[in-house]
C-alpha positions as CSV (number, residue, x, y, z in Angstrom):
1,M,0.1,0.1,0.0
2,A,1.4,3.4,-1.0
3,N,2.5,5.7,1.9
4,V,0.6,8.7,0.6
5,V,0.4,11.9,2.6
6,R,-2.2,14.6,1.7
7,A,-0.6,17.9,2.3
8,A,-1.6,21.6,2.0
9,L,-0.1,25.0,1.8
10,V,-1.5,28.6,1.8
11,Q,-0.3,31.6,-0.2
12,A,-2.2,34.6,1.2
13,T,-2.7,38.3,0.8
14,W,-2.2,40.6,3.9
15,T,-5.6,41.6,5.4
16,G,-4.3,44.5,7.4
17,D,-4.4,43.2,10.9
18,T,-3.3,40.0,12.9
19,E,-6.7,38.8,14.0
20,S,-8.3,38.7,10.5
21,M,-5.1,37.2,9.0
22,V,-5.0,34.3,11.6
23,A,-8.9,33.8,11.2
24,K,-8.4,33.6,7.4
25,H,-5.6,31.0,7.9
26,E,-7.9,29.0,10.3
27,E,-10.5,28.8,7.5
28,H,-8.0,27.7,5.0
29,A,-6.9,24.9,7.3
30,R,-10.5,23.8,8.0
31,E,-11.0,23.6,4.3
32,A,-7.8,21.7,3.8
33,A,-9.0,19.1,6.5
34,R,-12.2,18.8,4.7
35,Q,-10.3,17.9,1.6
36,G,-8.5,15.2,3.6
37,A,-5.2,17.1,4.2
38,K,-3.2,16.0,7.2
39,I,-0.5,18.6,7.2
40,I,-0.5,22.3,6.3
41,G,2.0,25.1,6.3
42,F,1.7,28.8,6.1
43,Q,4.0,31.6,4.6
44,E,6.8,33.5,6.4
45,V,5.6,35.5,9.5
46,F,2.1,34.5,8.4
47,N,0.2,36.6,10.9
48,A,1.9,39.9,10.1
49,P,2.8,42.1,7.1
50,Y,6.3,41.6,5.6
51,F,7.4,44.6,7.7
52,C,11.0,43.9,6.8
53,Q,10.6,46.2,3.7
54,V,11.4,49.1,6.3
55,Q,13.5,49.5,9.4
56,E,11.2,51.0,12.1
57,P,11.2,50.0,15.8
58,E,7.3,49.9,15.8
59,H,7.4,46.7,14.1
60,Y,9.0,44.8,17.0
61,S,5.4,44.8,18.3
62,W,4.5,41.9,15.9
63,A,6.7,39.5,17.8
64,E,5.4,37.0,20.4
65,P,6.8,34.1,22.4
66,V,7.0,30.8,21.0
67,P,5.3,28.4,22.0
68,D,3.4,30.4,24.7
69,G,2.4,33.3,22.5
70,P,-1.3,33.7,21.4
71,T,-0.8,32.7,17.8
72,V,0.9,29.4,18.5
73,R,-1.6,28.7,21.2
74,R,-4.4,29.4,18.8
75,M,-2.7,27.0,16.2
76,R,-2.4,24.3,18.7
77,A,-6.0,24.4,19.3
78,L,-6.6,24.4,15.5
79,A,-4.4,21.3,15.2
80,R,-6.5,19.5,17.8
81,E,-9.7,20.5,15.9
82,T,-8.6,19.5,12.5
83,G,-6.3,16.6,13.2
84,M,-3.6,18.2,11.0
85,V,0.1,18.9,11.6
86,I,0.6,22.6,11.2
87,V,3.8,24.5,10.3
88,V,3.3,28.1,11.8
89,P,6.0,30.8,10.9
90,V,6.0,33.8,13.1
91,F,8.2,36.6,14.6
92,E,9.5,35.2,17.8
93,V,10.7,37.2,20.9
94,E,12.6,35.0,23.3
95,Q,13.6,37.8,25.8
96,S,14.2,41.5,25.7
97,G,16.5,42.0,22.6
98,F,16.4,38.4,21.3
99,Y,14.2,38.2,18.2
100,Y,14.1,35.5,15.6
101,N,12.5,34.5,12.3
102,T,10.7,31.3,13.6
103,A,8.5,28.4,12.5
104,A,6.7,26.3,15.3
105,V,5.8,22.7,14.3
106,I,2.6,21.5,15.8
107,D,1.6,17.9,15.8
108,A,-1.9,16.6,14.8
109,D,-3.0,16.3,18.4
110,G,-1.9,19.9,19.3
111,T,1.5,19.0,20.7
112,F,4.1,21.6,20.2
113,L,7.0,19.6,18.8
114,G,9.5,22.3,18.5
115,K,10.7,25.2,16.3
116,Y,13.1,26.1,13.7
117,R,14.9,29.5,13.7
118,K,15.9,31.0,10.3
119,H,19.8,30.8,9.9
120,H,20.5,33.2,7.1
121,I,19.4,36.7,7.5
122,P,19.4,39.1,4.5
123,Q,20.2,42.9,4.7
124,V,19.4,44.2,1.2
125,K,16.8,46.8,-0.2
126,G,13.4,45.7,0.7
127,F,14.6,42.9,2.9
128,W,16.1,44.6,5.9
129,E,15.9,41.5,8.3
130,K,19.1,42.1,10.3
131,Y,17.3,45.0,11.8
132,Y,14.8,42.7,13.5
133,F,16.1,39.2,13.7
134,K,19.1,37.3,15.2
135,P,20.5,34.2,13.3
136,G,18.9,31.1,14.2
137,N,20.7,29.0,16.8
138,L,18.6,25.7,17.2
139,G,20.3,23.8,14.3
140,W,18.4,21.8,11.6
141,P,15.7,20.0,13.6
142,V,13.5,17.4,11.8
143,F,10.2,16.8,13.7
144,D,8.7,13.3,14.0
145,T,5.1,14.2,13.2
146,A,1.9,12.1,12.7
147,V,2.6,12.2,8.9
148,G,6.3,11.6,8.8
149,K,9.6,13.5,9.3
150,V,9.2,17.2,8.6
151,G,11.6,20.0,8.4
152,V,11.6,23.6,7.8
153,Y,13.9,26.1,5.9
154,I,12.8,29.8,5.8
155,C,12.9,32.0,2.6
156,Y,16.5,33.3,2.2
157,D,17.8,30.0,3.6
158,R,16.9,28.4,0.4
159,H,19.9,30.0,-1.4
160,F,22.2,28.1,0.9
161,P,22.5,24.4,0.1
162,E,24.2,23.3,3.3
163,G,20.9,23.5,5.4
164,W,19.0,21.6,2.9
165,R,21.5,18.8,3.1
166,Q,21.6,18.8,6.9
167,L,17.7,18.4,6.9
168,G,18.1,15.4,4.6
169,L,20.8,13.9,6.9
170,N,18.6,14.4,9.8
171,G,15.9,12.3,8.1
172,A,13.5,14.8,6.6
173,Q,10.9,13.4,4.1
174,L,9.1,16.8,3.6
175,V,10.5,20.3,4.0
176,Y,8.5,23.4,4.3
177,N,10.0,26.4,2.9
178,P,7.8,29.5,3.9
179,S,8.9,32.6,2.1
180,A,8.2,36.3,1.1
181,T,10.0,37.0,-2.1
182,H,9.1,39.6,-4.8
183,R,8.8,39.6,-8.6
184,G,11.9,41.8,-9.4
185,L,14.5,40.1,-7.1
186,S,14.4,36.4,-7.6
187,S,11.5,35.1,-9.4
188,Y,13.6,33.3,-12.0
189,L,15.2,31.4,-9.2
190,W,12.0,30.4,-7.5
191,R,11.2,27.4,-9.8
192,L,14.8,26.5,-9.9
193,E,16.2,26.2,-6.4
194,Q,13.7,24.4,-4.5
195,P,13.3,21.5,-7.2
196,A,17.1,21.4,-7.2
197,A,17.2,21.0,-3.4
198,A,14.5,18.3,-3.6
199,V,16.5,16.3,-6.2
200,A,20.0,16.7,-4.4
201,N,18.6,15.8,-1.0
202,E,15.9,13.4,-2.1
203,Y,12.8,14.6,-0.2
204,F,9.6,16.6,-0.8
205,V,9.6,20.3,-0.7
206,A,6.7,22.7,0.0
207,A,7.5,26.1,-1.5
208,I,5.4,28.9,-0.1
209,N,5.4,32.6,-1.2
210,R,3.3,35.5,-0.2
211,V,1.2,37.1,-2.9
212,G,0.3,40.9,-3.5
213,V,1.7,44.3,-2.6
214,E,1.6,45.4,1.1
215,E,1.6,48.8,2.8
216,Y,5.1,48.9,3.9
217,G,6.9,49.0,0.6
218,D,6.6,48.2,-3.2
219,N,7.6,44.5,-3.1
220,D,5.2,42.5,-5.3
221,F,5.1,39.1,-3.8
222,Y,4.4,36.8,-6.7
223,G,2.9,33.6,-5.1
224,T,3.5,30.6,-7.4
225,S,3.7,28.2,-4.5
226,Y,4.1,24.5,-5.1
227,F,5.0,21.1,-4.0
228,V,7.9,19.4,-5.7
229,D,8.8,15.8,-5.5
230,P,12.3,14.1,-5.0
231,R,12.6,13.9,-8.8
232,G,12.3,17.6,-9.1
233,Q,8.8,17.4,-10.8
234,F,6.0,19.6,-9.5
235,V,3.2,17.7,-7.8
236,G,0.1,19.1,-9.6
237,E,-0.2,22.6,-10.7
238,V,1.8,25.5,-9.5
239,A,-0.4,28.3,-7.8
240,G,-1.0,31.5,-9.6
241,D,1.0,34.6,-9.2
242,K,-1.6,37.2,-8.3
243,A,-4.3,35.7,-6.0
244,E,-4.6,33.9,-2.6
245,E,-4.6,30.2,-2.9
246,L,-4.9,27.0,-1.0
247,L,-3.0,24.0,-2.5
248,V,-3.8,20.4,-1.4
249,R,-1.6,17.8,-3.0
250,D,-1.1,14.0,-2.5
251,L,2.7,13.2,-1.7
252,D,3.8,9.6,-2.3
253,F,6.5,9.2,0.3
254,D,7.5,5.7,-1.2
255,V,9.0,7.8,-4.0
256,I,11.7,8.9,-1.5
257,E,13.1,5.4,-1.0
258,E,12.8,4.6,-4.6
259,V,14.8,7.7,-5.7
260,R,17.4,7.1,-2.9
261,Q,18.0,3.6,-4.2
262,Q,18.0,4.7,-7.8
263,W,20.4,7.6,-7.5
264,A,22.2,6.9,-4.4
265,F,23.4,10.4,-3.6
266,Y,23.6,9.7,0.2
267,R,25.8,6.7,-0.5
268,D,28.1,8.5,-2.7
269,R,28.6,11.7,-0.4
270,R,32.2,12.4,0.5
271,P,32.1,14.1,3.8
272,D,35.8,13.4,4.3
273,A,36.6,15.6,1.4
274,Y,34.4,18.5,2.5
275,E,36.5,20.1,5.3
276,G,36.8,23.2,3.2
277,L,33.2,24.0,3.1
278,V,33.1,24.9,6.7
279,Q,36.1,27.2,6.8
280,P,35.3,30.9,7.3
């Protein structure tokens, strides 16, 4: 019997406030559950605008603790209600002065399994993230969920192959990559990097991008979210580039083992020869 996981993702437009943004995602999750999904993931800092288009101290107010803040508590209740695993990207405050770009992972029974903190923090026009976030310090966790082994890699991280590989070495079968990237900067890379990572590391990737223009800048977030399999093939259609969308797709996890036997990339790795990769 095939080991098929029905998975979902949401690319969303900003509503203007946290309450309505969270409520909208709750409804998307309920609809995904009605369609039989067992896991869902949201976009980068899903409950806020992409405030990193500017550098203003007022935006620290979007931050909240993880897992004890209001959004993650609410998502834990949603997981219990729907029976789905949920990947929840938020702006985390650990203590005064310690802020991270974080994703909480919640199991299907509402258990908080842990969190991933974004490692690679950009500081370029329209993406002033170093103003807000410290680099992640929790490694590359892979969470043993009700649907399998799930990892997270956040937005700008995707340009760095080392983390993709570490997630694979840690056992990931599916990696969610919540993002906020705009049309003029990297759209030509969007359909290239995540499929390449899925192939190189032989697992599924869920690539999620915001959609629309928000009030803090002129970044045009272009959506086109998708699932891609370990052969680098899109699973179903890619989402559109202008509108909010819920994707629900069936992922055959048996393909992971088939590809790993066929291509044998993990067998043929040469970690003994890679010392130079970690030299500053």
